[in-house]
BATIMAR-729106 format. One line per 8 residues: number of its first residue (from 1); for each residue x, y, z of C-alpha. Coordinates in steps of 0.001 Angstrom, whole numbers, plus 500000, padded with zeros to 6 digits. Layout:
% residues N
NUM> X,Y,Z | ...
This chain:
% residues 860
1> 541850,432616,484103 | 540928,431321,480682 | 537346,430195,480324 | 536407,427360,478042 | 534501,429810,475784 | 537736,431569,474881 | 537237,434636,477102 | 539481,435844,479912
9> 538703,436805,483487 | 541196,438874,485519 | 541301,440197,489052 | 543655,442131,491216 | 545430,445386,490461 | 545555,445002,486666 | 542155,443475,485943 | 541106,445607,482967
17> 540719,442951,480312 | 540192,444581,476903 | 536523,444800,475930 | 535702,442266,473192 | 538631,439869,473915 | 537621,436405,472648 | 539029,433428,470776 | 541796,433083,473367
25> 543755,429844,473474 | 546527,430773,475868 | 547233,433347,478571 | 550101,434660,480589 | 550536,437178,483392 | 553489,439444,484030 | 554217,441812,486860 | 552172,444705,485472
33> 550508,443268,482372 | 548669,440377,480838 | 549043,438445,477594 | 546537,436501,475516 | 547011,434436,472351 | 543985,434538,470020 | 543013,432395,467094 | 540892,433257,464068
41> 540180,436667,462633 | 541088,439474,465065 | 538131,441843,465882 | 538985,445159,467578 | 539442,445295,471324 | 538349,448298,473453 | 540894,449278,476048 | 539154,452428,477362
49> 535373,452598,477680 | 533306,455841,477323 | 532241,457221,480720 | 529039,458849,481964 | 528766,462612,481490 | 526809,465358,483317 | 526279,468374,481064 | 525316,471978,481573
57> 522983,473901,479283 | 524814,475212,476244 | 527970,473480,477359 | 530247,470899,475761 | 530743,467241,476667 | 532890,464501,475114 | 532793,460724,475035 | 536053,458871,474235
65> 536918,455323,473400 | 540326,453665,472933 | 540626,450502,470837 | 543309,448240,469362 | 543267,445931,466381 | 545659,444371,463865 | 543851,446174,460995 | 542508,449720,460665
73> 539604,450576,462955 | 536280,452250,462148 | 534041,453975,464757 | 530270,454587,464791 | 528681,456318,467760 | 525065,455653,468657 | 522496,457431,470850 | 519792,455231,472303
81> 520849,452503,469834 | 520554,454716,466744 | 523593,455689,464652 | 524606,459353,464869 | 525397,460840,461473 | 529035,461848,461146 | 530017,460484,464557 | 532846,458267,463303
89> 535833,459227,465436 | 537241,457811,468622 | 535972,460911,470410 | 532389,462187,470218 | 532051,465887,471146 | 528636,467529,471687 | 528490,471314,471790 | 525680,473708,472795
97> 524140,471013,474918 | 520339,470839,474971 | 517883,468638,476791 | 517376,466590,473620 | 520997,465461,473754 | 520504,463462,476928 | 520452,459673,476560 | 522531,456476,476340
105> 525640,456606,474189 | 527821,453755,472886 | 530232,453206,470038 | 530640,450306,467619 | 534330,449680,466886 | 534916,447569,463769 | 537409,446350,461187 | 537345,443760,458441
113> 537299,440945,460977 | 534165,442128,462796 | 532862,444610,465376 | 532925,445228,469084 | 530283,447371,470815 | 531287,449446,473830 | 529542,449627,477135 | 526766,452245,477455
121> 527660,455684,478840 | 524847,457972,479979 | 524675,461680,479201 | 522550,463435,481800 | 521196,466958,481376 | 520145,467471,484999 | 517431,470068,484364 | 515275,470840,487408
129> 511725,469600,487518 | 508877,470993,489633 | 507546,468244,491860 | 504856,470266,493631 | 503650,473802,494413 | 502422,475089,497774 | 499182,476713,496578 | 497050,476676,493404
137> 498149,478760,490438 | 495312,481318,490733 | 494689,483011,494101 | 492755,486035,495302 | 494218,487628,498418 | 492413,489979,500713 | 493452,492821,502967 | 495944,491778,505672
145> 496036,488158,504470 | 499304,486406,503719 | 500160,483647,501304 | 503407,481751,500953 | 504224,480723,497416 | 506603,477821,497265 | 507853,474918,495198 | 509433,471550,495748
153> 511909,470904,492954 | 514226,468069,492062 | 516564,466784,489359 | 516088,463668,487286 | 519274,461600,487119 | 522209,460576,489257 | 524210,463783,488780 | 522359,466488,490663
161> 524158,469826,491090 | 522625,472213,493632 | 519509,474207,492691 | 519124,477980,492854 | 515906,480004,492999 | 514915,483490,491796 | 511461,484990,492294 | 509921,487379,489785
169> 506918,489716,489689 | 505457,490335,486234 | 508703,489089,484729 | 511001,491320,486781 | 513323,489857,489440 | 512382,490556,493054 | 515518,491678,494842 | 516949,489278,497432
177> 514172,486720,496924 | 516223,483575,496276 | 514663,480981,498548 | 512265,478156,497817 | 509382,480199,499265 | 508121,483759,498839 | 505633,485283,501287 | 503220,487948,500063
185> 501138,490105,502403 | 497968,491522,500868 | 498069,495184,501711 | 497908,498136,499419 | 499219,501112,501260 | 501497,502042,504105 | 501009,500337,507424 | 502578,502220,510326
193> 504435,499775,512550 | 506373,500245,515769 | 509622,499578,513958 | 508857,501994,511144 | 506750,502378,508069 | 506350,499314,505911 | 505448,500323,502349 | 503662,497741,500249
201> 502767,498580,496663 | 499152,499160,495741 | 499537,497215,492482 | 500183,493744,493854 | 497974,492096,491256 | 500045,490198,488733 | 502039,487097,487949 | 504503,485827,490532
209> 506947,483166,489386 | 510048,481337,490510 | 512846,480162,488243 | 514650,477047,489471 | 518117,476635,487942 | 521322,474606,487984 | 524328,474442,485624 | 522457,476479,483062
217> 519271,474424,483087 | 516107,476045,484424 | 512381,475686,484728 | 509747,477898,486280 | 506317,477871,487787 | 503968,480833,488155 | 500940,482023,490076 | 498387,484652,489110
225> 497656,486657,492253 | 494782,489081,492613 | 494695,491409,495612 | 491692,493113,497124 | 493488,495378,499554 | 493159,498673,501345 | 491081,501240,499522 | 489609,498666,497124
233> 485912,498159,496542 | 484578,494759,497637 | 481033,493532,497027 | 479025,490388,497649 | 475550,489187,496782 | 473801,489303,493427 | 476514,491204,491499 | 479388,489060,492765
241> 480729,485996,491015 | 481134,483461,493782 | 481299,484621,497384 | 482533,488149,496688 | 484167,490314,494037 | 486444,493321,494082 | 487926,496153,492033 | 491177,494944,490502
249> 494307,497048,491003 | 492407,499904,492613 | 493273,501124,496082 | 491982,504695,496229 | 488188,504481,496362 | 486763,507432,498310 | 483013,506869,497755 | 480798,504025,496553
257> 477145,503044,496164 | 475231,499876,495315 | 472113,499956,493150 | 469560,497323,492276 | 471739,495399,489826 | 474960,497378,489635 | 477349,499408,491724 | 479682,502348,491242
265> 482628,503915,493040 | 484615,507145,492905 | 488385,507086,492811 | 490592,509723,494394 | 491360,511216,490989 | 487663,511946,490436 | 487001,509140,487975 | 484182,506614,488371
273> 484176,502833,487969 | 481126,500572,487974 | 480330,496865,488178 | 477405,494489,487749 | 474810,495152,485043 | 476112,498187,483178 | 473102,500023,481817 | 475494,502447,480135
281> 479170,503272,480177 | 480528,505912,482534 | 480707,509170,480533 | 484212,509521,479134 | 484424,513179,480094 | 483349,512682,483713 | 485998,514175,486005 | 486215,515649,489488
289> 483567,513319,490911 | 483320,513217,494701 | 480200,511056,495185 | 478167,508544,493213 | 474734,506959,493527 | 473352,503873,491751 | 469630,503484,491051 | 467675,500761,489252
297> 468865,501404,485687 | 470836,504601,486075 | 473751,506196,487918 | 474255,509694,489265 | 477562,511405,490071 | 478298,514565,492052 | 481251,516688,490950 | 483407,518830,493215
305> 481856,522012,491788 | 478409,520970,493062 | 477017,519918,489660 | 475668,516509,488622 | 476083,513995,485790 | 473603,511157,485088 | 473737,508131,482789 | 471949,504816,482322
313> 469248,503041,480305 | 467454,505251,477812 | 464811,506438,478088 | 464848,506538,481880 | 463108,508630,484504 | 466288,509132,486507 | 468696,509859,483676 | 468236,513592,483516
321> 469442,516395,485754 | 467310,519459,486463 | 468459,522499,484524 | 470818,524788,486414 | 470966,522494,489439 | 474122,523463,491354 | 475365,523912,494879 | 474783,520221,495654
329> 476700,518529,498473 | 475060,515064,498593 | 473063,512779,496285 | 471070,509543,496443 | 469065,507548,493905 | 465951,505410,494241 | 464609,503060,491618 | 463676,505729,489085
337> 464088,508976,490995 | 466900,511020,492506 | 467537,513298,495462 | 470050,516130,495803 | 470932,517918,499049 | 472085,521482,498529 | 474594,523353,500649 | 471764,525574,501968
345> 470068,522536,503574 | 467236,522189,501034 | 466399,519127,498928 | 465720,518769,495202 | 463990,515646,493812 | 463173,514526,490253 | 462252,511438,488226 | 459364,508997,488673
353> 456662,510472,490919 | 453882,507872,491018 | 453865,507889,494817 | 455014,511463,495331 | 458630,510408,495810 | 459801,513293,493600 | 457671,515850,495437 | 459693,517336,498280
361> 457566,518226,501337 | 456835,521914,501473 | 459116,523884,503768 | 461642,521098,504226 | 464905,522758,505319 | 467914,522395,507607 | 468549,518971,506104 | 471939,517359,506793
369> 471509,513989,505043 | 469224,512304,502490 | 468334,508701,501602 | 466332,507398,498638 | 464633,504013,498820 | 462955,502136,495993 | 459978,504520,495957 | 460257,506501,499185
377> 462694,509011,500699 | 464102,510121,504021 | 465666,513415,505088 | 467658,513923,508283 | 467293,517372,509826 | 469861,519239,511871 | 467764,518735,514997 | 468189,514939,514741
385> 464665,514188,513468 | 463695,512347,510272 | 461173,513372,507592 | 459877,510800,505064 | 457750,510952,501920 | 456754,508838,498907 | 455310,505307,498983 | 454261,504477,502546
393> 452201,501294,502101 | 454038,499460,504899 | 455078,502507,506901 | 458526,502811,505346 | 458204,506617,505038 | 456781,507148,508518 | 459467,507276,511164 | 458605,505864,514606
401> 457044,508323,517049 | 459618,510042,519221 | 462564,509137,517041 | 465304,511681,517771 | 469062,512118,518103 | 469519,510608,514667 | 472901,511075,512968 | 472543,508776,509949
409> 469801,507323,507723 | 469303,504672,505033 | 466317,503709,502855 | 465839,500239,501318 | 463216,498568,499175 | 460352,499063,501612 | 462116,499683,504897 | 464181,502376,506576
417> 467042,502648,509069 | 468174,505371,511450 | 471509,505542,513241 | 471246,507291,516587 | 473893,509357,518315 | 474401,506609,520915 | 475488,504148,518199 | 472267,502128,518121
425> 470015,501459,515118 | 466261,501846,514703 | 464400,500191,511785 | 460854,500409,510453 | 458765,499348,507436 | 458409,495936,505772 | 459963,493119,507820 | 459090,489951,505903
433> 462761,488978,505665 | 463802,490273,509069 | 465350,493401,507556 | 463856,495504,510353 | 464816,493105,513141 | 467957,494790,514415 | 470329,492198,515935 | 470139,492145,519703
441> 472899,494121,521360 | 474034,495885,518164 | 475872,499034,519268 | 478840,501273,518475 | 477540,501714,514926 | 479033,504429,512710 | 477045,503998,509484 | 474031,502099,508131
449> 472948,500901,504679 | 469807,499274,503300 | 469235,497006,500296 | 466002,495667,498838 | 465278,493437,501834 | 468421,493450,503920 | 470290,495854,506184 | 473907,496499,507110
457> 475784,498392,509819 | 479399,499517,510123 | 480728,499439,513698 | 483398,501783,514995 | 485904,498917,515226 | 485745,498589,511437 | 483605,495416,511352 | 480256,494861,509612
465> 476969,493353,510723 | 474310,492395,508140 | 470797,491023,508592 | 467614,490349,506598 | 467218,488485,503318 | 470198,486394,502229 | 468754,485122,498950 | 471957,485902,497027
473> 474459,485872,499884 | 474109,489622,500448 | 474407,489265,504232 | 477412,486895,504083 | 480123,489344,505106 | 483511,488022,503907 | 485261,486587,506929 | 488509,488456,506216
481> 486868,491881,505960 | 488048,494319,508651 | 488977,497966,509087 | 486079,498982,506828 | 485798,502662,505900 | 482880,502770,503430 | 479610,500797,503410 | 476665,500646,501011
489> 473836,498271,500060 | 471327,498074,497220 | 469136,495425,495664 | 470513,492074,496775 | 474114,493165,497154 | 476345,494803,499748 | 479577,496687,499102 | 482369,498042,501277
497> 485875,499436,501110 | 488722,498872,503547 | 490339,502001,504956 | 493474,503194,503183 | 495738,505679,504979 | 496653,507119,501577 | 493159,507644,500173 | 491904,511220,500419
505> 488339,510716,501641 | 485867,513630,501673 | 486113,515546,504948 | 483045,516129,507102 | 484459,518127,510006 | 481563,517124,512260 | 482766,513529,512025 | 486355,513685,510826
513> 488035,516428,512895 | 488697,516426,516640 | 490331,519414,518340 | 492056,518798,521691 | 492895,521737,523949 | 494047,522127,527552 | 491495,523668,529903 | 494347,524450,532304
521> 495964,526731,529723 | 494440,530069,528759 | 496664,530110,525684 | 495347,526728,524590 | 491738,527890,524857 | 492523,531097,522961 | 494184,529253,520078 | 491349,526698,519876
529> 488717,529454,519797 | 490649,531416,517187 | 491001,528317,515020 | 487265,527598,515138 | 486426,531220,514353 | 488967,531944,511605 | 490139,528722,509975 | 487664,528317,507060
537> 484863,525741,507335 | 485793,524092,510638 | 483225,525705,512928 | 481367,522388,513167 | 484410,520393,514285 | 484446,518381,517498 | 486293,520098,520346 | 487400,518391,523547
545> 488921,520184,526500 | 491125,518115,528793 | 492594,519263,532068 | 496211,518175,531958 | 499611,519520,532916 | 500885,522315,530703 | 504447,520986,530531 | 505998,519962,527257
553> 506753,516566,528794 | 504378,514368,530799 | 505043,511244,532776 | 503399,507998,531681 | 500885,508180,534517 | 499988,511782,533658 | 499592,510791,530036 | 497266,507931,530923
561> 495170,509744,533511 | 495053,513252,532097 | 495266,512746,528336 | 494064,509342,527163 | 491369,508925,529838 | 489238,511940,528794 | 489652,511063,525106 | 488446,507530,525882
569> 485408,508982,527627 | 484707,511167,524582 | 484902,508123,522300 | 482479,506242,524534 | 480068,509162,524451 | 480381,509483,520674 | 480307,505887,519405 | 479206,506996,515922
577> 482395,509045,515434 | 486007,508087,514908 | 487676,511286,513584 | 490448,510717,511068 | 492204,513970,511976 | 493127,515235,515426 | 494784,518559,516247 | 496584,519111,519563
585> 496748,522792,520424 | 499293,524843,522320 | 499360,523726,525948 | 498915,520020,525224 | 502137,518113,526108 | 504070,516713,523186 | 506468,514218,524865 | 505893,511266,527169
593> 508964,511168,529386 | 509654,507523,530143 | 513014,508069,531813 | 512302,511168,533925 | 515534,512748,532689 | 515202,515186,529814 | 517303,514482,526781 | 519098,511361,528011
601> 520021,509401,524903 | 519441,505688,524978 | 518828,503491,521943 | 516232,501572,523933 | 512803,503025,523193 | 511637,502335,526759 | 514223,504726,528181 | 513418,507693,525964
609> 510510,510018,525246 | 508146,509006,522439 | 505778,511676,521195 | 502318,512161,522620 | 500904,512058,519095 | 502469,508670,518380 | 501194,507285,521675 | 497686,508526,520901
617> 497852,507198,517354 | 498428,503659,518621 | 496388,503762,521820 | 492963,502532,520644 | 492149,499373,518715 | 490511,500108,515393 | 491234,503862,515478 | 494419,505329,513993
625> 493921,509094,513676 | 496378,511366,511886 | 497511,513716,514659 | 499140,517090,514119 | 499990,520010,516408 | 499301,523729,516291 | 501700,524451,519138 | 503995,527181,517919
633> 505852,529536,520281 | 502913,531212,522015 | 499475,532392,520942 | 500746,535035,518505 | 502685,532482,516441 | 499746,530074,516461 | 497375,532841,515391 | 499825,533929,512693
641> 499772,530386,511339 | 495963,530221,511417 | 495788,533544,509588 | 497898,532002,506824 | 495319,529227,506490 | 492528,531785,506341 | 494321,533807,503660 | 494624,530795,501371
649> 491306,529158,502274 | 489004,531029,499946 | 487837,528183,497687 | 484933,527056,499878 | 486602,523704,500567 | 487606,522280,503947 | 490854,521061,502408 | 492864,524193,501633
657> 495030,524047,498520 | 497363,526760,497322 | 497786,525343,493824 | 493999,525289,493421 | 494229,529083,493535 | 497077,529052,490976 | 499704,529774,493612 | 502964,529182,491782
665> 505512,527871,494262 | 507482,525371,492246 | 511029,525074,493597 | 512399,522306,495801 | 515551,522731,497885 | 517325,519464,498759 | 520360,520543,500785 | 522743,517627,501270
673> 525675,519718,502488 | 527161,518643,505832 | 529804,520368,507955 | 531785,517193,508705 | 535176,517186,506980 | 537072,513917,507201 | 536391,510256,507149 | 533246,509312,509062
681> 532487,505605,508987 | 529220,506105,510871 | 527866,508233,508019 | 529231,506184,505128 | 525802,505909,503491 | 524209,509062,504814 | 524271,510825,501467 | 521511,508549,500235
689> 519080,509994,502775 | 518658,513147,500726 | 519522,511980,497236 | 516536,509631,497381 | 514334,512681,497986 | 515485,514140,494688 | 514817,510854,492922 | 511355,510642,494476
697> 510504,514152,493289 | 511645,513292,489776 | 509573,510110,489847 | 506368,512054,490543 | 506934,514528,487757 | 508863,517430,489249 | 511035,518938,486532 | 514789,518701,486991
705> 515200,522474,486788 | 512778,522869,489690 | 515022,520893,492086 | 518122,522398,493640 | 520190,519499,494928 | 523336,520412,496859 | 525708,517512,497407 | 528682,518025,499695
713> 529845,514446,499344 | 532961,513147,497623 | 534320,509605,497619 | 537890,509486,498894 | 540259,506961,500404 | 542137,508791,503162 | 544707,506634,504896 | 543794,503790,502575
721> 540209,503633,503851 | 537221,504187,501591 | 534561,506592,502814 | 532646,509812,502301 | 534375,513180,502611 | 532116,516071,503568 | 533037,519493,502257 | 532018,522904,503520
729> 530163,523771,500359 | 528091,526914,500256 | 524419,526512,501022 | 521762,528161,498927 | 520357,530533,501490 | 518217,532538,499065 | 515581,530895,496887 | 512345,531995,495216
737> 508982,530243,495042 | 509842,527503,497525 | 507534,524476,497619 | 509608,522265,499913 | 512872,522284,501845 | 514920,519500,503419 | 518392,519610,504917 | 520555,518269,507720
745> 519591,521320,509733 | 522155,522085,512419 | 524118,519011,511263 | 525284,521041,508291 | 527326,524230,508328 | 524125,526172,508967 | 523760,527425,512506 | 521042,526333,514887
753> 519160,529486,513906 | 519017,528589,510224 | 515397,529756,510032 | 516762,533309,510160 | 519631,532556,507754 | 517511,531112,504940 | 515722,533799,502929 | 512808,532759,500734
761> 511337,535166,498196 | 508476,535288,495705 | 505721,532731,496234 | 507124,531069,499336 | 504176,531196,501671 | 502878,527646,501166 | 505543,524977,501583 | 506607,522120,503849
769> 509865,521475,505686 | 511907,518650,507128 | 515344,518699,508708 | 517329,515595,509621 | 518311,516360,513181 | 517461,515168,516649 | 515220,517101,519007 | 513988,519568,516364
777> 510512,518910,517749 | 511252,520080,521299 | 510553,523541,522678 | 514087,524607,523598 | 517484,524289,521964 | 519184,521053,522864 | 522773,520372,521874 | 522711,523204,519341
785> 519982,521656,517179 | 517472,523884,515469 | 513878,523652,516668 | 510504,523995,514998 | 509529,527055,517067 | 511998,529048,514979 | 510381,527814,511762 | 507104,529502,512697
793> 508511,532813,513981 | 507189,536072,512428 | 510318,536765,510371 | 511336,533174,509684 | 512813,532455,506271 | 512975,536129,505382 | 509291,536853,505736 | 507336,539518,507539
801> 504333,538868,509712 | 504569,535092,509263 | 504454,535417,505464 | 507141,532790,504841 | 506520,530265,507610 | 505912,526707,506362 | 502415,525309,506235 | 503650,522005,507690
809> 506735,520439,509217 | 507772,517022,510534 | 509930,516863,513651 | 511389,514558,516290 | 510842,514983,520020 | 513868,512845,520894 | 516904,511226,519276 | 515277,509094,516568
817> 518282,506785,516256 | 520188,505666,513195 | 517885,505502,510198 | 514926,506547,512297 | 514289,509939,510743 | 511144,510693,508819 | 511098,509270,505285 | 511585,512433,503253
825> 511099,510709,499901 | 507549,509687,500828 | 506826,512943,502643 | 507622,515229,499720 | 506414,512968,496901 | 502988,512589,498528 | 502806,516375,498879 | 503536,516741,495153
833> 500770,514232,494401 | 498217,516336,496255 | 497947,514366,499481 | 496907,516253,502598 | 499548,517207,505123 | 498176,514731,507670 | 498614,511923,505149 | 502029,513101,503939
841> 503339,513308,507489 | 501941,510070,508917 | 502472,507968,505800 | 506164,508861,506028 | 506562,508458,509787 | 509590,506336,510565 | 510046,506690,514314 | 508032,506676,517527
849> 509507,510121,518306 | 507581,511656,515422 | 505659,514939,515656 | 503864,516710,512809 | 503252,520456,513118 | 500534,522087,511062 | 496948,521751,509908 | 496201,518179,508705
857> 493787,519263,505965 | 496036,521419,503837 | 497614,520279,500596 | 499762,521644,497841
């Protein structure tokens, strides 16, 4: 159709009228074409328009135009209506595409008769854009809390290729995290779970980010996450900014104390940190600290050798230490004075003495605990009574008549607290803020603390109760706080630390060690008595006799009625104690037989025999003791093991360390040789079980030449199938100065009696063992497997008179299942780092059939 303005309209199959056709005076239509007769000067016509483009970052895109004219044609491309320099061809090509290239493109086609402008084509660079985030960009997480970081992203434009996501932590990709959300659990150590051990890094503080990408374009969004997790110090009140504050990136606090305006804490490595008003910096050369106390303007630290270090405002009454003061086992600071409790049960005091607070009562002895208030003091005697001295204007130094059975004390500004053996609290002194009004019904208390005008109590379920003045929020316990291990108060602040299963807290055997023996077994009683008499520094440990069957295996009902019931009664009778370490002696069953058929293998955990120690570990809410066994093959083997502890335990410390006495056992045997020759699909990845142990040892500083790694694996493709070939390589059966040994046990070419085949020499009397085999924790050979009783035999590993038996071993009382063995990498690396055997064993537990054999308080 020819319009009266000289333009043409077409429809049907061939309706593409050239762009710019005008001045038409006549038309015609053929079968597959059209014809137009124009008058006047002939401007160019565009027969092919440029089309929209969708470009990728760094890529190349092209726009093209086709035009016809009776004279030569010129081209000028434009972006957003502006001429592009040098873009004068029929095709416009853009390389190394960037976001700035996006826009509307068109071309002006011209000749001497005039110009025709093309239709607009859009170039889209579909870079992702963040539309929203799930949580604010700065978050502080607390122990056991979870946060889900997430984004909603989109693409601007009509071409929208799919988006991909990659999460990062401190700039490094997080493996397998490629979804729109990332969940983070605030925990800082290893949380034993039914399905295994879930390790979560201590250092979770940092920047978490997600990169959203498509076709080369990307954008990102980040969050700064702070984590106050297990083993961290947390404080609230006057020294906190906001509701509460915490120690960043620290998860190994073993002691802490709050002063009037500042606080301090000891880390596992013996260093000290402090917060609040810092009257002076922590001395740079302070090492080996085990306790700390914060006063008004000064701080006092106790070192492991029984000496003290003081620092603070100068001059200050409390900033000095008496000459030659040594043999100290506990400290506490008042406003301007200090107390020190010596190992002989006497007390030393110094500093300000206006009210006699630095004058120790004559004849004071048999003291087990001390507490310094603002200007008064308390001393707890071994008979459970309390002695006070110093300022007594409101009765703060005068304990109530008849007060007895006290197991803990605390002194505040002008008031005092006593924790009684039955888990109740008694308070006296100034009560203007209700600091002496103990909450009704408060019970099951394990520790108490006192500030200037407020009080705090730690219950045996790990929760806190605070009362008294709340002028600065010092009694507002953070709602998330649970599983508390340490508690302190001072001034108008309160501080605590959540329990960490990796932190090596000081050991007070009267509170931290529980010995369980079988009253129906003479052997069990003998071993318990020998342990108390000969194992150094455990004579004050708690001992509980239970009358149970003497079998290795008990039924569930026997376990409940004869084992857990008496322990529950003991806990009820001792509410102020929740021992961290428990030892089960010879004669205590080690397996709970749930199927009444010994050794029947079934992958279902309900049809097999979990260990007694695992069942006890998970039986009580709020109490997760580290349980080990001294249950070798009869009393002689148990006594031989205890004698080893006595021989090494000469340092005066409850925790026995061989390296502390310069015992040079330095060699690690990682035996990865297996007897299986041929293709074994079921063990295709089994080599990694032991190679990761070597890598873990290297990561914690063990020299390469100190590790003997035997690898019997070779990659082959028999019969066209890829898999591991196991060769009968020779084991190293003789090694000097052994510090640790791991192998497949009977599952290698060693026999079931490998404890007699392996010959250790030199300094090989203090080492730990693990073998990857089923039933090595039972008391008789089953299916040819080796058993732990052979490890502790008199001549085991080439020794004489128990000289070469290991100091600790981890075992399995049933078939642990595929991948269920103990985590050797954690087990040995923690031992290298100086963790106690109880920690090394339980922090690496990876099955409910787990049993640890040995003393829990020994370390490398």
